N, C-alpha and C positions, 0 to 999 in steps of 0.2 A: 443591321443588328440581328443576331440570331437569338430568338426567344423560344424557350421550351415551355409549352403549355402542358404541365404535368397532370393531365386529365384526358379522359377518352372522349374528346370532341375536337372539331376543327374550328378554327377562327382565322380570319384574314384581316389585316390592317395595312394600308399603304405605307411603304417604307420600312416595314418590319418583316423579317423572315421568320415566320412562326411555324414551328413543328410541334406536333402533339405526341403524347406518349401516355398510355394508360398507367395508372398508379400501380397496377398489378404486373406490369411488364418490366421487370428489372433488367432483363437482357437488352431491350431496346433503350432503356434509360442509360445503361452503361455505354452504348454505342453513340448516343447523342451528347452526353456530357462534355466530351473534350472540346466541342465547338460552341458550346452554349455560353452566352454572355449574360442572359437574364433567364431566371426560372420563375414562371408563374405557378406558385405552389398552392395546393389545396390541403390535403390531409396526410398523405404518405410521408412519414418522418424523413427529414433531410439531415444526414449525419455528416460528421467530419470526413468520413471516407468518401461520401458522395462529392463533397466540395473538393477533395484532393483529386478527383477524377475530372474536375472542371477547371483547368488552369486559366481560362478566359472569363470565368464567372465574375460579374461585377455587382449583380443585384439579385436578391431573392425577394420577389414580390408576393407576399401572402395575399391570396384571393379570399379575403375575410378579415377577421380581427385577431383571433387567437394565434399566437406564435409559439405555443408550447411544443409544436411538432418540428421546430427548427432548432438546431444546435446553435444558439446565439453566440456562445463563447467561441465556438469554432469559426463562425462567420467573422467575428470581430478580429480574431487572431490572423485571419487571412485577408483582411481588408475588404470583405464582401459586405456591401450594404444590405440591410433588411428593412423592408417597409410593409405596412399593413394598410387596411382601409376601414377604419372603425365606422360603424353605422350603416354601411352599404347593404347589409343583409338584415337590418333591424326590423323592417316591416314584415318580411317573410318569417323570421324567427318568432316575432310576437304573435303573428297569426297562427303559427304552428303550435305555440304554447297554449293558446286558447283552444285550438282543435284537440290537442291531447287531453286537456283538462275536461272538456265536454265529453270526449270519447270515454274517458275513464269513469266519469260520473254516470253516464248513460249506459255503461256496460256494453259498449259497442262490440268488443271482441266476442263475448258470450252470445250476443244476439246475432251477430254475423254467422257464427258457427251453427247456431240453431236453424237459422234461415236456410243455409246451404244444405243442411241435413233434412230439410222439409218438415221440421217439427212444429212450426207455427207458434201460436200463442204460448207463453210460458205459464206453467202452473206453480212454479217455484217462487215464493215470495222473496227469496234472496236475489232474484233478478229484477227487483224494482229499482229503477235508477233514481238519480237525484238531480236537482236544478242548481244552477249557479246563483240565481237570485236569492238573496238572503244569507248566503254563505260568506265566510271571511277567507280571502285569499292573501297569503303572505308571499311577498316577492323578495328573494334573496338577491339584492342588487338594486342600485338606483340609477342605472345608466339609461341609454336611449331605448333599448329593448324593453326594459321594465316600465319606462314611462309610457311607451306606446301601448303595452299590454294593460297597464293600469286604466287607461282610457277605455279600452275595449271591455274590460271587466266591469267597470263602473257603469257602462252603458247598458249592461244586461242586469244590473241590480245587485252586483256583489259589493261587499265592503272590502277595500283593499288597504293592506298595510305593507310597508317595505322596510328593509334594513340596508345599511350601507356601512362602509368601514368607518366613516366619520358621521356624527349626528347631523341631522338636517332640521331646519326650523319649519317643520311640516307636521301637522297633527297626526299624519299617518305613519310617521317614522317610529320604529321600535328597536330596542336592543334585540339581538338575534334570538336569545332564549325566550324572551317575552313574546316575540312575534310567533315563534313556533307553538307556544302554549295556546295562542289565540286562533291559529289557522286551521280551517277545515281543508284547505288546499295550500301546499307550499310549492312554489315554482322557482327554479334555480336559474339565475342570470348573472353569475360571476365568473371571471376567468379562472383557469386552473393555475395555481401558484403553490409554493410550499405552504403558504398560510391557509389556502382554501382546500388543499387535498384532504379528503375525508372530513370536510367541515360538518357534513351531516353523518355523524357516526351513530353507533347504537344508542349512546346516551342522549344525543340530541333528537334522534328519531322518536325516542320514548317520550319526549316532551309534547309531541303532537297529540291532539285529541284522538280518541279511539275512532277508527274508521276513516281517518284522514287520507287524502290523496297526495302523492308526491309526483311532481312533473319536473323533468330535466331536459332542457334543450341547450345546455351550456357545454360542460365537459363531464364525462362519466365519473371520473375519480373525485369529483367534488362530493359525491355520496359514497359511503362505504357500502359497496354492492353486497357483500356478505351480510351486513347488518340489515340492509333493505330486504333482501330475500328472507331472512329470518322473521322480520316484522310482518311481511306479507303472508308467509306460510303460517304464522301463528294466528292470523286474523286481526292482529293489532292495527294494521293499516288496511284501508279499504281498497286500495288499488294504486296504480302508478301509470304515468304516461312518459315513455322514455325514448328520446331520439339519440341518446349517447350512452356509452357503456365504458367500463374500465378497460376492457379489451375490445379492440375494433379491428376488423369486423368481429362482431359478437360470435362466440362459439355456439354452434347449433345445440350443444348440450347444456347451455346456460339455463338454470331452472326458471329464470324469468320468462323465457320463451314458452314455457308450458303452462303458464298461469293465465286463466281466462279473465282475470281482473287487471291485467297489464297490457297496455297498448304500446306497440313498439314500432320504431322507424329506424333506418340505418344511417343516422347522422346526416339527414337531408332537410332539416328544418329550414335551411337557407336556400334550398335548391328550387328557385323559380326563374323563369325567363327574365323577369324584371331585375332580379338580383344579378344575373349574369351581365345584363346591359350596364348596370352600375359598376360592377367589378371591372369589366373591360375598359370602361371610360377612365377609371383611375389608373389601371395597369398600363394602358397606352400612354397616358399623360406622363407617368413616371419614366417610361422608356424615352419619351421625347426629352424630358428634363435631363436624364442621364446622358443622352447624346449631346445636349447643349452645355452640360456642365453646371446646370442649375440645381438648386436645392430640391430634394425629393419631398413629395407629399407623404406625411405620416411615417417618417423614418423612425425605426425602432433601434437600429444599430448603425 
């Protein structure tokens, strides 16, 4: 079975013919698609045109959870199965969310720049950081990542609230607007759908207490980026920790990249060796199931 690993890395599995292709190399992708039966997909969008160039394609296996970068309607029309692997990156993403929260609170970007310039101790009182202990962190989402992060935050003394689409019998559950009003830090852990696009718009960002921190390791478009930039530029918000953006790769001219109260990463919250091991275990199992004609794990389409 010919498997296309659509990422710039090599991987071998007995019984599978795995070829790799960088997400940036569209020319090589076009060459490989005609013989591809399974695509192991990461982030570069897969379109109907891509599928039309792959007449043997039987399965698009998302390496991760979010399938917003796959044209699901086109896959269904062509009889191509789509599967994902919920939870396999949860530990890595939860840890990164904690990392970005702490980095924003402790003003790591500004201190890093000062240290590299040899400036030493800061005289500017604006560069006094904050602690998580005693602060309230609001989690947008009630899934596995949010649950893991909740435990980490409570372990260092933060009060944690969360919201979800349906109410939960948990004293920490809040309606979204109430959660925002109470949160010194808000961390995003919901998928990108029509319902969640720009969920945090200018109106909702204005509900946060002055000086609040916004963290996003989910999908960039859950936050109205223009509204976030305006709130940061005005000083209304104290900072942000962002692993995702509305446009990816992020434009070097994006104003967020010039702010020393914003910590950024290039959509790699999931990217650990342990995550890859869990990804490949599911991806290989689904290839075996496909060959046997068995039901797929976590089938979406």
